[in-house]
C-alpha positions in Angstrom: 0.0 0.1 -0.1 1.2 3.6 -0.7 -0.3 7.1 -0.5 -0.5 9.6 -3.3 -0.3 13.3 -2.5 -0.2 16.3 -4.9 -0.8 16.6 -8.6 2.1 14.5 -9.7 3.5 14.9 -13.2 2.5 13.8 -16.8 4.4 13.5 -20.0 3.0 13.0 -23.6 5.1 11.4 -26.4 4.1 11.5 -30.1 3.6 8.1 -31.7 3.7 9.3 -35.2 7.1 10.7 -35.6 10.7 9.4 -35.4 12.7 10.5 -32.5 9.8 12.4 -30.8 10.4 15.2 -28.4 8.6 14.5 -25.2 6.3 17.1 -24.0 5.6 17.7 -20.2 2.4 19.1 -18.9 4.1 22.0 -17.0 3.1 22.7 -13.6 0.4 20.2 -13.4 -2.6 21.3 -11.3 -4.6 18.1 -11.5 -4.5 14.7 -13.3 -7.4 12.5 -13.7 -7.7 9.0 -15.1 -11.2 7.6 -15.5 -11.6 3.8 -16.5 -15.3 2.8 -17.0 -16.8 -0.5 -17.8 -20.3 -1.2 -19.2 -21.8 -4.1 -17.4 -24.7 -6.3 -18.8 -26.8 -7.9 -16.2 -28.9 -11.0 -16.8 -32.2 -11.2 -15.0 -34.7 -14.1 -14.4 -37.8 -13.8 -12.2 -36.0 -12.4 -9.1 -34.8 -8.8 -8.3 -31.2 -9.5 -8.4 -29.4 -10.6 -11.6 -28.4 -14.3 -12.2 -25.2 -13.2 -13.8 -23.3 -9.9 -14.7 -20.9 -9.7 -17.6 -18.4 -7.0 -18.6 -19.1 -5.2 -22.0 -17.0 -2.5 -23.5 -14.3 -0.6 -21.6 -13.2 3.2 -21.9 -10.2 4.9 -20.5 -10.2 8.5 -20.4 -7.6 11.1 -19.0 -7.5 14.8 -18.2 -4.7 17.0 -17.0 -5.1 20.6 -15.9 -1.8 22.6 -16.2 -0.3 26.1 -16.0 2.4 26.4 -18.7 1.4 26.6 -22.3 3.4 24.4 -24.7 3.0 24.9 -28.5 4.1 21.3 -29.3 1.3 19.7 -27.0 -1.3 22.1 -28.5 -0.2 22.1 -32.0 1.3 18.7 -32.6 -0.5 16.4 -30.3 -3.9 18.0 -30.5 -4.1 19.2 -33.9 -1.3 17.3 -35.8 0.4 20.3 -36.9 4.0 20.6 -37.9 6.2 23.5 -36.3 7.6 26.1 -38.4 10.2 28.7 -36.9 9.3 32.1 -36.1 6.5 33.8 -33.9 3.5 36.0 -34.5 3.9 38.9 -32.0 1.3 41.3 -30.8 1.8 45.0 -30.1 -1.0 46.6 -28.1 -1.4 50.5 -28.0 1.8 51.5 -29.6 1.9 55.4 -29.1 2.1 57.7 -32.1 1.0 61.1 -33.0 -0.3 62.3 -36.5 2.5 64.4 -38.0 2.2 67.2 -40.6 2.1 66.2 -44.3 2.2 63.4 -45.3 0.1 62.7 -42.0 1.5 59.1 -41.7 2.8 57.1 -38.9 5.1 54.2 -39.7 4.9 51.6 -36.7 8.0 50.3 -35.1 7.7 46.8 -36.7 6.5 48.0 -40.1 9.0 45.7 -41.9 7.4 42.6 -40.6 3.8 44.0 -40.1 1.1 41.4 -40.6 -2.3 42.4 -39.4 -4.1 45.7 -38.2 -5.8 45.4 -34.9 -7.1 48.8 -34.8 -6.3 52.4 -33.8 -7.7 54.7 -31.1 -7.2 58.2 -29.8 -5.7 58.8 -26.4 -9.2 58.5 -24.9 -9.6 55.2 -26.3 -12.1 56.2 -28.9 -11.6 54.1 -32.0 -10.7 55.3 -35.3 -12.4 53.7 -38.5 -10.3 52.1 -41.1 -11.0 53.0 -44.6 -9.7 52.0 -48.0 -8.4 55.4 -49.2 -8.6 59.1 -48.6 -9.4 59.1 -44.7 -11.4 61.8 -43.3 -11.4 63.0 -39.6 -11.4 60.1 -37.4 -10.5 57.6 -40.1 -7.0 55.9 -41.3 -5.6 53.9 -43.9 -3.0 51.3 -43.4 -0.6 49.7 -46.0 2.4 47.5 -44.8 2.6 49.1 -41.5 2.3 52.6 -42.6 -0.9 54.2 -41.1 -2.2 57.4 -43.1 -4.6 60.0 -41.4 -6.6 63.0 -42.3 -4.9 66.5 -42.4 -7.4 67.6 -39.8 -6.1 65.0 -37.3 -2.6 66.5 -37.1 -1.4 66.4 -33.5 -3.9 63.7 -32.5 -2.3 61.2 -30.1 -2.8 57.6 -31.2 -2.7 54.0 -29.8 -2.0 51.6 -32.5 -2.4 47.8 -32.4 -1.2 45.3 -34.7 0.6 42.0 -35.1 4.1 41.3 -36.9 6.1 38.3 -37.7 9.3 37.5 -35.9 11.9 34.9 -37.0 14.0 35.5 -34.0 12.3 33.3 -31.6 9.3 31.0 -31.2 7.4 28.4 -33.2 4.2 28.6 -35.3 1.7 25.8 -35.9 -0.7 26.0 -38.8 -4.0 24.6 -37.8 -5.2 23.0 -41.1 -8.7 21.4 -41.8 -8.0 17.8 -41.8 -10.0 14.9 -43.1 -12.3 13.4 -40.6 -10.6 10.3 -38.8 -7.2 11.9 -38.9 -5.7 12.3 -35.5 -2.3 12.1 -34.0 -1.6 9.3 -31.3 0.7 9.6 -28.3 1.7 7.9 -25.3 1.2 9.3 -21.8 3.1 8.8 -18.6 1.6 9.8 -15.2 4.1 9.9 -12.4 3.2 9.9 -8.6 5.9 10.4 -6.2 5.4 10.7 -2.4 7.3 10.0 0.8 10.1 8.0 -1.0 7.8 5.9 -2.9 6.7 6.2 -6.6 3.9 5.1 -8.9 3.4 5.4 -12.5 0.8 4.7 -15.1 1.7 4.5 -18.9 -1.1 4.5 -21.6 0.4 3.4 -25.0 -1.9 4.9 -27.4 -4.0 8.1 -26.8 -6.0 10.5 -28.9 -6.8 14.2 -27.6 -10.5 15.0 -27.6 -10.7 18.3 -25.8 -8.5 21.2 -25.1 -9.7 24.2 -23.0 -8.0 27.5 -22.3 -9.4 30.4 -20.3 -7.9 33.4 -18.6 -8.7 35.2 -15.4 -8.2 38.8 -14.4 -6.3 37.8 -11.1 -5.1 34.2 -11.6 -2.9 32.1 -13.9 -4.3 30.5 -17.0 -4.8 26.8 -16.3 -5.5 24.9 -19.5 -7.4 21.5 -19.6 -6.2 18.7 -22.1 -8.3 15.7 -22.3 -7.7 12.5 -24.1 -8.9 8.9 -24.6 -6.7 6.0 -24.4 -7.0 2.7 -26.7 -5.1 -0.5 -26.9 -1.9 -0.4 -29.2 -1.1 -2.4 -32.1 -0.2 -5.3 -29.8 -3.4 -5.3 -27.8 -1.9 -3.5 -24.8 -3.5 -0.6 -23.1 -0.5 0.4 -20.9 1.2 -0.4 -17.7 0.6 0.5 -14.1 3.8 0.4 -11.8 3.7 0.6 -8.1 6.2 0.2 -5.2 4.3 -2.3 -3.1 5.5 -5.9 -3.2 2.8 -8.5 -3.1 
């Protein structure tokens, strides 16, 4: 007999690639494994069954954790392949509408990707138009924001995204055919008071990923999966410290 205390740790390893990089569910908050069996009772004339047989079995897991990992989400949930670089967001870059040509070039214009809007200093949004901006309007092309002559001197807050090749990874989430899903091995580790226990599931498929943010707390995503027997008919292995 042994006790288990704390959340423990969990890893996932992609089954579909050579030399896979293991992924740890960082700062695990809770790990749950649920094995359920459908039972089929056989009744006669009495209230209690004459016999009960086991039917199908399901094995489902869930891990709540506190550190985002692109490989976990992109590769193991969506089956996407990583590419180098990162999409970065700039929120409320400060600018002022200058005299002619009434244009503001944002700091990352060379790698500018997507406009996220412009407001004035009072958070009143300006309206984006295709050309010839009037008062309270703007035009943007490749990170260069153009304004009306009547807005000269107006203080601005500009938000946008840009591409960086210096750090990070991108995972493009494609619309794949029904039935396509990456499979992975999971390892749950439970150490306490000098003893350890582990549970390995050989072939898992993710079925839910949830991410929510809170005003005064850390984000703690949930990753859910279902396990099946591998190609050899083995679900996995549970390993404990006790000796029979």
